[in-house]
C-alpha positions as CSV (number, residue, x, y, z in Angstrom):
1,M,11.4,9.8,-31.5
2,T,7.8,9.7,-30.7
3,A,7.2,6.4,-28.9
4,S,8.7,4.4,-26.1
5,E,8.3,1.1,-24.4
6,A,9.8,0.7,-21.0
7,P,12.5,-2.0,-20.7
8,E,11.4,-5.5,-19.7
9,T,13.4,-5.3,-16.5
10,P,12.3,-2.0,-14.9
11,E,14.0,-0.1,-12.2
12,P,12.2,-0.2,-8.8
13,A,9.2,2.1,-8.7
14,P,9.8,5.2,-6.6
15,E,8.6,4.9,-3.0
16,L,5.2,6.3,-2.3
17,E,4.9,9.7,-0.6
18,T,2.6,8.2,2.0
19,A,4.1,5.6,4.3
20,G,2.7,2.1,4.7
21,L,0.3,2.0,1.9
22,H,0.7,-1.5,0.5
23,T,-1.1,-3.7,3.1
24,A,-4.8,-3.3,3.4
25,E,-6.5,-6.2,5.2
26,P,-10.2,-6.0,4.8
27,A,-12.4,-7.0,7.7
28,T,-15.4,-9.3,7.6
29,V,-18.5,-7.9,9.3
30,A,-22.1,-8.8,9.8
31,T,-24.4,-7.0,7.3
32,Q,-26.8,-5.7,9.9
33,D,-24.0,-3.8,11.6
34,Q,-22.6,-2.2,8.5
35,R,-22.3,1.6,7.9
36,C,-21.5,3.2,4.6
37,G,-21.3,6.8,3.3
38,F,-19.5,9.4,1.2
39,V,-16.9,11.8,2.6
40,A,-15.9,14.7,0.3
41,V,-12.2,15.5,0.9
42,V,-11.9,19.2,-0.2
43,G,-9.4,21.9,0.2
44,A,-7.0,24.2,-1.7
45,P,-4.4,22.8,-4.1
46,N,-1.4,21.1,-2.5
47,A,-3.1,20.7,0.9
48,G,-2.3,17.0,0.9
49,K,-5.7,15.6,0.1
50,S,-4.5,12.7,-2.1
51,T,-1.8,11.8,0.4
52,L,-4.5,11.7,3.1
53,V,-6.9,9.6,1.0
54,N,-4.1,7.1,0.3
55,A,-3.3,6.9,4.0
56,L,-7.0,6.4,5.0
57,V,-7.5,3.6,2.4
58,G,-4.3,1.9,3.3
59,Q,-2.8,1.8,-0.2
60,K,-2.2,4.0,-3.2
61,V,-5.4,5.0,-5.0
62,A,-4.6,8.6,-5.9
63,I,-1.5,10.1,-7.4
64,V,0.6,12.4,-5.3
65,S,3.1,15.1,-6.3
66,P,4.8,18.1,-4.6
67,K,3.2,20.2,-7.3
68,A,-0.2,21.9,-6.7
69,Q,-3.3,20.9,-8.6
70,T,-2.2,17.3,-9.2
71,T,-5.6,15.8,-8.8
72,R,-7.9,16.7,-11.8
73,V,-10.9,14.3,-11.4
74,R,-13.2,13.0,-8.7
75,L,-11.5,9.8,-7.6
76,M,-13.0,7.7,-4.9
77,G,-11.0,5.6,-2.4
78,V,-12.7,2.9,-0.3
79,A,-11.6,2.8,3.4
80,L,-12.6,0.1,5.9
81,E,-12.9,0.7,9.6
82,G,-14.6,-2.0,11.6
83,A,-18.1,-2.3,10.3
84,S,-17.9,1.0,8.3
85,Q,-17.1,1.5,4.6
86,V,-16.0,5.1,4.1
87,L,-16.2,6.2,0.5
88,L,-13.6,9.0,0.1
89,V,-14.1,11.4,-2.8
90,D,-10.6,12.9,-3.5
91,T,-11.5,16.1,-5.3
92,P,-9.4,18.5,-7.3
93,G,-8.2,21.5,-5.3
94,I,-10.6,24.4,-5.2
95,F,-9.0,27.6,-6.5
96,E,-9.8,30.6,-8.7
97,P,-10.3,29.2,-12.2
98,R,-8.7,31.0,-15.1
99,R,-9.2,28.7,-18.1
100,R,-11.6,26.0,-19.2
101,L,-9.5,23.2,-17.7
102,D,-9.5,25.1,-14.4
103,R,-13.2,25.5,-14.5
104,A,-13.8,21.9,-15.2
105,M,-11.5,20.9,-12.2
106,V,-13.3,23.2,-9.8
107,A,-16.7,22.0,-11.0
108,A,-15.5,18.4,-10.4
109,A,-14.4,19.4,-6.9
110,W,-17.8,20.9,-5.9
111,G,-19.6,18.1,-7.7
112,G,-17.8,15.6,-5.5
113,A,-19.2,17.3,-2.4
114,Q,-22.8,17.5,-3.6
115,D,-24.0,14.2,-2.2
116,A,-21.5,13.8,0.6
117,D,-22.6,12.6,4.1
118,V,-19.5,14.3,5.6
119,I,-17.1,17.0,4.4
120,A,-13.5,16.8,5.4
121,F,-11.9,20.2,4.9
122,V,-8.1,19.7,4.5
123,I,-5.8,22.7,5.1
124,D,-2.0,23.0,4.8
125,A,-1.4,24.1,8.4
126,K,2.0,25.5,7.5
127,T,0.5,27.8,4.8
128,G,-2.4,28.6,7.0
129,L,-5.6,30.5,6.2
130,T,-4.7,32.5,3.1
131,K,-6.9,35.0,1.2
132,R,-7.3,32.4,-1.5
133,L,-9.0,30.1,1.0
134,E,-11.5,32.7,2.3
135,P,-14.1,32.1,-0.5
136,L,-13.9,28.4,0.1
137,V,-14.3,28.8,3.9
138,Q,-17.3,31.0,3.3
139,S,-18.9,28.5,0.9
140,L,-18.3,25.6,3.4
141,A,-19.8,27.6,6.3
142,E,-23.1,27.8,4.4
143,R,-23.3,24.0,3.8
144,R,-25.3,21.9,6.2
145,E,-23.4,18.6,5.9
146,P,-21.3,17.7,9.0
147,K,-17.9,19.2,8.6
148,L,-14.5,18.0,10.0
149,V,-11.5,20.3,9.7
150,V,-8.2,18.5,9.0
151,L,-5.0,20.5,9.7
152,N,-2.4,18.7,7.7
153,K,1.4,18.9,7.8
154,V,1.4,19.7,11.5
155,D,4.8,18.0,11.8
156,I,6.4,21.1,10.1
157,T,4.2,23.8,11.6
158,P,4.9,25.7,14.8
159,K,2.5,24.8,17.7
160,E,1.5,28.4,18.3
161,K,0.4,28.8,14.7
162,L,-1.6,25.6,14.9
163,L,-3.5,26.7,17.9
164,E,-4.3,30.1,16.4
165,L,-5.4,28.5,13.2
166,A,-7.7,26.0,14.9
167,M,-9.3,28.8,16.9
168,R,-10.0,30.9,13.8
169,L,-11.5,27.9,12.0
170,Q,-13.7,27.0,14.9
171,E,-15.2,30.5,14.9
172,M,-15.6,30.6,11.1
173,L,-16.9,27.1,10.4
174,N,-18.0,25.7,13.7
175,P,-16.9,22.2,12.7
176,E,-17.8,19.1,14.6
177,E,-14.1,18.3,15.3
178,I,-10.7,19.6,14.3
179,F,-8.0,17.1,13.6
180,M,-4.2,17.7,13.5
181,I,-2.4,15.2,11.3
182,A,0.6,14.6,9.2
183,A,-0.7,12.5,6.3
184,S,2.8,11.8,4.9
185,T,3.8,10.0,8.1
186,G,0.4,8.7,9.2
187,D,0.4,10.6,12.5
188,G,-3.1,11.3,13.6
189,V,-4.7,9.5,10.6
190,A,-6.1,6.6,12.7
191,G,-8.1,9.0,14.9
192,L,-9.5,10.8,11.8
193,K,-10.4,7.5,10.2
194,A,-12.3,6.3,13.3
195,A,-14.2,9.6,13.5
196,L,-15.3,9.3,9.8
197,A,-16.3,5.7,10.3
198,K,-18.7,6.8,13.1
199,R,-20.3,9.5,11.1
200,V,-21.2,7.7,7.9
201,P,-24.9,6.5,8.0
202,A,-26.0,2.9,8.7
203,G,-26.5,0.9,5.6
204,P,-25.0,-1.9,3.4
205,W,-21.6,-1.5,1.9
206,H,-21.5,-0.2,-1.7
207,F,-18.4,-2.2,-2.7
208,P,-16.9,-5.6,-2.1
209,E,-14.6,-5.6,0.9
210,D,-11.4,-6.1,-1.2
211,Q,-12.1,-3.1,-3.6
212,V,-10.1,0.0,-2.8
213,S,-11.2,2.4,-5.5
214,D,-13.9,3.0,-8.1
215,A,-11.3,4.0,-10.7
216,T,-11.1,1.7,-13.7
217,D,-7.7,0.2,-14.6
218,R,-7.7,2.4,-17.8
219,M,-8.2,5.5,-15.7
220,M,-5.5,4.5,-13.2
221,A,-3.1,3.8,-16.0
222,A,-3.4,7.4,-17.2
223,E,-3.1,8.8,-13.7
224,V,0.1,6.9,-13.0
225,T,1.7,8.2,-16.2
226,R,0.6,11.7,-15.4
227,E,2.2,11.3,-11.9
228,Q,5.5,10.4,-13.5
229,L,5.3,13.5,-15.7
230,Y,5.0,15.7,-12.6
231,L,7.6,13.8,-10.6
232,Q,10.3,13.7,-13.3
233,L,9.8,17.0,-15.1
234,H,9.1,19.1,-12.0
235,A,8.8,22.8,-13.1
236,E,10.0,22.1,-16.6
237,L,6.5,21.2,-18.0
238,P,3.5,23.3,-17.1
239,Y,0.0,21.9,-16.6
240,A,-0.7,22.2,-20.3
241,S,-0.6,18.4,-20.7
242,A,-3.0,15.5,-20.6
243,I,-2.7,11.7,-20.8
244,E,-5.1,9.9,-23.1
245,T,-5.2,6.1,-22.9
246,E,-5.9,5.1,-26.5
247,K,-5.7,1.4,-26.1
248,Y,-6.0,-1.0,-23.1
249,E,-5.9,-4.6,-24.1
250,E,-5.6,-7.7,-21.9
251,R,-3.7,-10.6,-23.4
252,K,-4.3,-14.3,-23.0
253,D,-1.1,-14.7,-21.1
254,G,-2.5,-12.3,-18.4
255,S,-0.4,-9.3,-19.4
256,V,-1.9,-6.0,-20.6
257,V,-0.9,-3.7,-23.5
258,I,-1.4,0.0,-22.9
259,H,-1.0,2.7,-25.5
260,Q,-1.1,6.3,-24.3
261,Q,-1.0,9.7,-25.9
262,I,0.7,12.5,-24.0
263,H,-0.9,15.7,-25.3
264,V,1.1,18.9,-25.0
265,G,0.5,22.4,-26.4
266,R,3.8,23.3,-28.1
267,D,6.8,21.7,-29.8
268,T,9.1,23.0,-27.0
269,Q,7.0,21.0,-24.5
270,K,7.3,17.9,-26.7
271,A,11.0,18.3,-26.6
272,I,11.0,18.5,-22.8
273,V,9.0,15.3,-22.5
274,L,11.1,13.4,-25.0
275,G,14.5,14.5,-23.7
276,A,17.8,14.0,-25.5
277,K,17.3,11.1,-27.9
278,G,14.1,10.1,-26.2
279,V,15.8,9.2,-22.9
280,R,13.4,11.1,-20.7
281,L,10.3,9.6,-22.3
282,K,11.8,6.1,-21.8
283,E,12.4,6.8,-18.1
284,I,8.9,8.1,-17.7
285,G,7.6,5.0,-19.4
286,S,9.8,2.7,-17.3
287,R,8.8,4.1,-14.0
288,A,5.1,4.3,-14.9
289,R,5.1,0.7,-16.1
290,A,6.8,-0.5,-12.9
291,E,4.2,1.3,-10.8
292,L,1.4,-0.1,-12.9
293,E,2.7,-3.7,-12.6
294,H,2.7,-3.2,-8.9
295,L,-0.9,-1.8,-8.8
296,L,-2.4,-4.2,-11.4
297,D,-0.3,-7.2,-10.2
298,R,0.4,-8.3,-13.8
299,K,3.0,-7.7,-16.6
300,V,2.4,-4.4,-18.4
301,H,3.6,-3.4,-21.9
302,L,3.4,0.4,-21.9
303,F,3.8,2.5,-25.1
304,L,3.9,6.3,-24.8
305,H,3.6,8.8,-27.7
306,V,3.9,12.5,-27.5
307,K,1.5,14.6,-29.6
308,V,1.5,18.4,-30.0
309,N,-2.1,19.6,-29.9
310,P,-2.4,23.3,-29.2
311,K,-6.1,23.1,-28.7
312,W,-6.3,20.0,-26.6
313,E,-8.1,21.9,-23.8
314,D,-11.0,22.5,-26.2
315,D,-11.4,18.8,-27.1
316,R,-14.7,17.6,-25.6
317,G,-13.8,14.0,-26.2
318,L,-10.5,14.3,-24.4
319,Y,-12.2,15.8,-21.4
320,K,-14.5,12.8,-21.2
321,E,-11.5,10.4,-21.5
322,I,-9.7,12.1,-18.6
323,G,-12.8,12.1,-16.5
324,L,-13.9,15.7,-16.5
325,D,-17.2,17.2,-17.6
326,W,-17.2,19.9,-20.3
327,V,-17.7,23.3,-18.8
328,E,-18.5,26.4,-20.9
């Protein structure tokens, strides 16, 4: 079995990791009072950057997963705070790259920070300042942009560790402010959002007040399916997979037809995605379709195919499709 369409009556989509993300009420402000600027959200894999971006925007714009390195591309969320429009660049986690895909992801992360007005450095407070983070801290210390340090997951971190970590980062980075938050519950997010809104420069908004992301529907469709792969397969499928949206067609009745190719590297990985008699692929498709119908506010016909492509990481066209630049 190589294809699946989710049932017409889907199971409810799984709850979002971040609480309260479905109601974003845009404000109307006078043009002369407006502020607008880019905030690069950087950090190590699994620091909670995507969860934080979703919380700041007020609804889901980036996929979240307990697995590290979930975000692959620069994805921008648009957050409104009073007269300010804060453009949040959710970047892939910065880590030591070992293969071409890794290099492309890290390049995307640093590229997202190039023209930022503010850098928000997100750290998993429970994990702390590991040796893997030291090169990133050193690079950030050399940058001139205003920096805010965001200690995330403080709800599961001892207070003594938080204070020690904050003091070390103050010495190493000299940030303008250090925030302690729990992005998954929303604690402390409002204060961080207000601080970001004050720091973006004066100027007209770049997007309409009801737009929450620069991602196209086609890109979001691929991201939602990839999220379901992570959530449902957990540790069974490594990161050697990619989602390619081959067809995205809007019908006259308002529904949309989406055909996607799931690229994996080996036959054994294909078997994992399919599951016994294709049951797992159907479940992935069912949950992805339900999530897409919620995000797109329309009926979705989603068809998933699994293709074994041992050299997909060397396919320039596929890199372009998934939103990454080719890196030698």
